[in-house]
N, C-alpha and C positions, 0 to 999 in steps of 0.2 A: 504493500500500499504506500503510495506517494505521500510525502509531507509538503505542505506549503510553507513551512517555516515558522508558523505560530503555535504557541502552546495550546490554544484553544482547540486547533484541529490536527494536532500531532498524535498519532497512534501510540507512540512510544510514551509520551508525556501522560497519556490517559491511564497508563498502567501504574503510574506513581501514585501511592496514596496520599491523601491530603489535597487541600485546594486554597490557592491564594487568590482571592478575587481581584486584588490589585495587579496581578500579573497575567491575566487571562490573555491579554493581547501583546504580551512580551514574546521576543523570539525564543524558539525551543533549541535544545541542544543540537538537533539535526541541522538546524541553520548555522549555528556556530561551527560545526564540524565541516559542513560544506563549504562555508565562507573561507575557512583556513586553507582548504586544499583547492579553492577556486573551481569546484566541480559541481556538476549537478544543474541540468537545464532549468529545473524548477526554481532554484535559487537565483540563477541568473535572470530568469524572467521576472522574479519578484523584485530584484534589486533594480532593474531597469524601470518596473512599474512605480517603485518607490521614488526613484529620482525624478520620474516625470510628475507624480503627484505632489511632491514636496515643493514644486515650483511655486504654485500658488493655488488658493482656493478662495472663491468670491461669496461673501455673504450679503444677501439683499434684505433691505428694509423697504418695502413698497418699491418705489421706483429708484432707489439710491443703492449704489453697489460699493462694497468696501472690500478691498483685496487683502488676504492674509497670506502669510507663509504658512503652509500646511502644518510642518512639523512644530512651528513655534506656538500656534494656537492649540495643537494637540497636546502639547506639553503642560497646558494650564491645568488639566484635571483628567482623571480616568474617564468620565463621560465623554469628553472631546476626543480623547484617544480612541475610544471605542467607536464614536461616531465616524471618525475620519480614517481609521485604519482597521476597523473591525468588519463585521459581516453586514453592517447597515448599508442601506441604498446610497447614503450620503457619501460613503467611502469611494464611490465610483463617479460621483459628480464633481464638477468644476464649480458649480454655482449652487449655493444652498439658500433657501428662503428662510429669513428670521423675522418676517413681518408680523407674526403671531406669537412672538417669544417674550414680549413685554420690554423691549429694549428700543431706545431711540436711535437716530442715526448717529447723533453726537456721542451718545454712549458707546455705540459699536465702534466708532472711530477711536475713541479712548481706549477701548479694549485692545484694538490693533497696536496702538502706540505702546500700550503696556507690554504686549507680547514681545516688543523689540527692546524696551528700555527698562522694564520692571520698576517703573516709577509712576506714581499717582499724584505727586505733588505739582505736576505740570497742569493740573485741571481745577476748575472751580469746585467749590463744595457740592454743588447740585450734581455735577457729573460724578464726583467721587461716591456720592450716595447711590447714584445709579449703577456705578461699578460695583459697589458693595452688594447690591441686591443681585446683579448679574453673577457675581462670584458665589453668593449663596445658592443661587438656582442651579449652577452648574458644578458646584463642589470645587471651586478654584481656591483652594485653602491658602496659598501664598498671597494671591491677590486680595482675598478677604482680610488677611492679617495686615497687609500694607494699607488697605483702606481704613481698616479699624484704627490703627495707630495714627494715621494722618488726621482723620476727623477727630480723635481724641485730643489732638494737639491744638485744634481749632477752637476748643470750647473756652471762652474767655470770661463770660459773665452769665447771669441767671437766664437771660434771654436766649442765649446761644444753648444753654443747658436744656431749656424747656423745648426748644425746637429740636434738638438733636437726639434727646434721649428716646423720644418715640420711635425714631428710626433705629436706634441701637437696640431697643427691646425687640422690635419687629424683626430685625435681621439677626439678632443674638451677637451683637458685637460687643464683647466683654469689655475691652478697653474703653471704648466710647462711652459705655454707660457708666463705667467707674469714674471717668473724667467728668461726666455730667453730675453724678451723685456727689462728687467732691465739691463741686460749685454750689449745689444746693445745700449741702450740710454747712458749708462756710457761712451761708447766709441765715443760718438758724438764729433765733427762732422765728423771725419775720417771714422767711420763705415758707414755713410751714403752714401759714394761713392763706397762701396763694391757692386759688381754686385749682390750678393746673398741677401744682406740686402735690395738693391733697389727692388728686386723681392718682398720681404716680405711686404714692405710698399708702393711701387709705382705701381705695376701691377693693371690691370683693375679689377681683382677679389680680390685685397688686403683687401679692407674694409669689403667685405662680409665674408671672411675667419676669419678675426679678430673679426668681429661682432658675429660670431657663438660662440666665447668663451668669449664674453663680453669685448673685449679690443678695438675694433673700436669706438673711441670717437672723437668728435670735438677738446677737449682739446689735445689729443695725436697729431693729424695731425697739429693743430695750433702750438704746440711746434716744431714739426719736420719741418714744413715749415718756421718758424722764424729762426731756425738754418740753414737751407739751404739758406735762403736769406742773412743772415750774412756772410755765407761762399762764395756763388756765386749767385747773384740774377737772373742772366740770364741763368743759367744751365737747362737742361732738367729735372733734378732731382727735381729742385724748382718748375717747371711748373707741373710736375706730382703729386707732394705732394699737391699743392694747388688745383688741380682737385680733389684729394681725399678728401681734406678738404671741398670743396663744396658738395661731396656726403655724408659726415658725418653731414652736417648742418640740424639741426632739428627745428631751430627757424629762423625767418626772419632776425634778426640782424647777425646771424651767416652766413646766405647766402650772405647778403650784403658785409660782410667782406671779405669773400671768393673771391667773383666777383671783389671787388675793388682791393684786392692784385694781383689777376691775371691780372687785367688791368695794374697795375704798373709794373709788370715784363714784360708783352708784350710791354709796352712802352719803357723800357730799352733795350729790345731786338731788338728795332726798327721795331717791327711787329705792324704798328700803326693801320692797319684795325682790327686786332684782339683786340688791346687795346680799340678802339672805341667800339667793341662789348661788352666787358666785363664792361667797364665803364658805357655804356648806361644800360646794364642789372642791374647793382648796383643801378644806379640812379632810374631806374623804380621801384626797390624794396624799395626805400625811403632814399638811401644813398645820401644826398645832395652834400657831398664833392667830389663824383665821377664826378660830373659835370665839376669840375676844371680839372680832368684828361681827360675827354671827350674833353674839349676845347683845351687842350694842343695836344692831338691826332689829332684833326681836323686841328689845325694849322700846324702840321707836314706834313700832307697830302695836304697843299695848301689851306685849307679853313679858311683863316686869319679872314675874316669878319664874318663868322659863329662863330668862336671861341670867337670873341669880343662881338658878340651879346648875346651869350649863357651866358658869365660872367655877362653882363649888366642885363640880365633877372634874375639872381640869387640876384643880389644887389636889384633890384626893388621888388622882390617877398618875400624876407626874411629879417629878422633883420640883418642889416649890422655888419659884423665882420671883423677882420684884414686880415684874409686869402683872403677874396673876393677882397678886394681892391689890395692886393699884386698880386693876379692873374690877375686882370685887367691891372695892371701895364705892365705885360708882353707884352700886345698888344697896349700899348700906347707909344708915343714918346715924347721927350723934356719935356717942362713944365708939361704937363698933367701926365706924367709918375712920375715925382717927387712929384706931388701933392697926387697922389695915394698911394705912398710909405709912404709919411709923414703921411697920415691919417691911413694907415695900422699900423704904429708905435703907433699912439695915441690909436687905438683900442686894439691893442695886442702888448706891448713892448717886448714880448719874441721871436717874429718873427726876424730871423737874416738877411734874405735876405735884407730888406731895408737898414740896417746899412752897410752891405757889399757893396751894390750898391752906397750909397752915398759916402762911403770911396773911392772907386775906382773912382768915378766922380771927387772928390776932388783931387785925385792923379793925374788924367790926366790934371787938370788944374794947376798942380805944387804945390799944397797945401799939402805937405806930412805931416807936423805936425797935420793940420786940419783933414786929412784922419786918422791918427793914434788916435786922440782923438774921431773920429766918431766910429771906431771899438772898442775902449775902453768902450763905453757905453753898448755895448751888453756883452762883455767879463766880465765886473764887476759883472753881476748877472747870466750869462748862458755861461759856458765854453764849447766850442766844438772845434774840431781839425780844422775844415775849417776857423774858425774866427782866431784861433792861427797862422794857416799858412799865411793867409792874412796879419796878423799884422807883422809877421816875414819878409815877403817880403818888406813891408812898411819900416821897420827898416833897411833893407839892402839898399833900395833906399836912405834912410837917412844917410847911412854910420855908423849906429849904431849897429855894429856887435855883441857887447856884449849883447844887448837887443834882437837881432835876434837869437842869441845862446840860450838864456834863453827861448824864446817861442818855439823854435824847440825841445829843450830838454824836455820842459813841455808837448808838443805835443806827443812826443814819450812815455812818461809815460802813456798818455791816450791810445794810439794805437802804439804798438812798431814797427809794420811792415808797418807803413804809408808811402804812396808814395805821394810825394809832386809835385807841378807844373803839375797838370793833369796826374799824374802816370808817370811822366818821370824821377824823382829824388827821391831816397829813402831818408828818414829823416836821417838815419845814415851817408849818404854820405855828405848830407849838413852840418851836425855837423862837419865832417872832414875838409870841406872847411872853414867853419867859424872859426875853431880852429887856422887856419893860421893867422888870423886878431886879435885874442884875446890871451891875456897872459894865458898860461896854469896855472891851479890850482893844488897845491899840496894837499895832504890829509888834512894838517892843514888849508890851505886856505878854502878848502870846508867845514870843521867844523866851522871856524869863520863865513863864509857867511850863513852857515845854522842857526847858532844861530842868526845872525843879522836879517835875513828874517823871521824866526819863530817868534822872538820877536816882530817884526813889523807887524805880521799877513799878510806877503806877501806870500800867498799860492802858487801862480804860481812860484815865485822866489824860495821858498823852494822845490817845486816839482823839478824844473830844477836842483837845486844844488844836491839833492838826486839822480837824474837820472845820473848826472855826476859821482857822487861816485860810483853808481852801474856799470857804465861803466868800472871803474877802478878795481872793485871788485864785480862782480855780484853774488857771493855766500852768500853775507851778508843778513840773514834773517830779522835781526832787521831794516835794511834799507828798505826792501820790506814792512815791518810793518808800518814804518813811511810814507812810500809813500802812503799806503792804507788809512791811517788816513787823510792825505791831501786830497785825492780824495774824501772820503766820505764828507770832509767838503766842497768841490767843487760841491758836488751833482753829482758825477760821479760813481755811484754805480757799474756799471759793471766792469769798470777798477779797482775799489778798490777790488772787490772780486777776480779778477784775481791776483792782488798783494798779497792778503791775502793767496791765494793758493800757489803762488810761495814762500811766507814766510814759510808757513807750510812745502813744500817740501824740502826747503834749511835748515830748523831748524837743529841745531847740538845737541840738547839735548831733552829729553822727556818732561821735564816740560815747555820747550819753545814751543815745538810742540803742547802740550796741550792747551796752551794759544791761539794760532792762530787757532786751530780747534774750541776753544770756541767762538771766535769772528765770525768765519764762521757759526757756528751753531746759534748764537745770531742773526746774519743779516739775516738769512733765516728763522727766527721765531721759533726756536727750543730752548726755554729759559731754560728749565729744564736740557736738555742735555749740554747747554752751561754752566750752573752753576756747573753741575756735573764735567765738564772738568777743571773749575777754582779751585774747591775744591781739585781735584787729583792733579793739578799742585802745589798747596800750600802744599800739603803733602809731596810732593817730595822735593821741595825747596821754601823757602819763598821769592818771588820776587815781585818787584813793579807791574809788568804788571799782575800777576795772582790775587793780591789783588784788583787792580784796575778793572779788568774784573768783579770780583765778585761784588764789590761795585756797578759797572755800572748796571749790570743785576738786582740786587735788588732794586736799586733806580728807575729803570724803571717799576718794577713790584709791589712794595709796597710804599704806600705814607703815611702810618700812622705814628705817632710820634716816636713810639718804633722802627720801622725799620729804620727811619731816623737817629736816634742815632746809630744804628748798622752800618749803611752805613758810617757815620762819622769816627767811630772806625776803620772800615776797611780802609778808606782813610788815617788815621793817621798811621795805620800799613804799608801802601804802602810808605808813606814818609820816614819810617825808613829804607827802603830797598834801596841798591845801584841803581842809575839811572844815565842818562846822563844830567839831569837837565832840559831838554825841556819839558819832560812829567810831571816832578814834579811841573813845574810852572803852567801847566793846571790843576793839581789837587788843588794847592793852590788858584787858582782863582775860581774853582768850589766849594770850601768849602765856 
């Protein structure tokens, strides 16, 4: 039996076990043996035929013709190779009609250019999108990768991202979708409330479309849902994102978390029956803390005894913890309530509610100073806006307006748009009211108070003074930086990062901006990049903060004696640079 030279029709190749679909139209061993010896009329005939066919092949789109080199377009993919060299009728034709294959004349011309140059950057974005679709339809993987990478590089702003992401999802272009997502995430939280962005992330088919390009993950939706909850916990966007979070859950703990958070959101929306459903589902999956949410939701729908009984069962069936007794106190009265709260504080001193309740109870009894002392106990080691707000009101009740102003200013450093008194009074407005009862501070007074409070390690007082200075001069980047240092010391990382970004945005010089960027990078775990920023800042201008940043990074990275010596040298260099004295004292004590 004669062999035509292809694996598909070779009798000997048919006897070999196994099949590689990608090699179906490759040459067989018969062809290779005959080619080496230059024998065989069949092979000679095939070679002559191939040479003739490889001259050109014409593709038509309606009345337009585009000529291709046959072997070049065949090399784009296996389907083209099969079409042009296999057993299809097109392999015998010089002209092939592409009028019904969804490609324009310009698109087909671009394909021809790509077969010769392997470049897509020669074309406008619209043509590259058409090439991407063409590559997908005909399995041209290299062309698809080139189009994907080029389009990804064109995404510059949110408008570009919103236009291109739909194409990327439709054509399953991984890099393009990733680039668009990066831009959309960079614009959070504002981008989340754009209707087009909501459709991308929140629609019922969103997770499936993102999963097709490898970008639908639990972590992505967890991040988005956290941003949405911080912006508006009761919005429909938050609910939809949490529902998508549940769809992305692949492990039991992920599903528990998604259900519990849905329960919390429904509770705040006052949709208590739905809250009961989600809390119960989370508890059934093993999330014990969701039983506390279930009890609260039951209490809201009038099932007070059922709520109390549920919390009692948690305490009896599990090892007691502080939150269990705190939750039971919600359903107790009088002496029993105080006993539960005291026991909750013993088991977990970080719970703030027991301190706040006891402070308010003492306030109602007329013991204002005792109430302030009670709330001081939690503020000393856990700073929060609600505790500062309560203490500010207690100081107002005690006619101690200066202390009330201090706490309000410190509170605004943590959360600049905070609304006090159950959302009825803005923090800024309360500051204005308190200023009528307190002597105004000049810039010199502020610096004296800052030195005094910084030296005595009164971090809340220092925070308040700096915030007062920023009210008078909001563009001072070094004040924002000082504020971030205090917030870090008070374990308020989120507020500290916000201040660092504001410092970076208001920086008046390149070397200063590099230092703030270095701290941002360091605090987010990018030490090498942070060190690079410090060194670049030093190369521009030798400043205290640049040397201190470099020393701090190296001290946290290397602990060997040689590195320690170098760190000390850097700190000594820092001390030789001008500074306001506050930070130099910190360096001297660290040495």
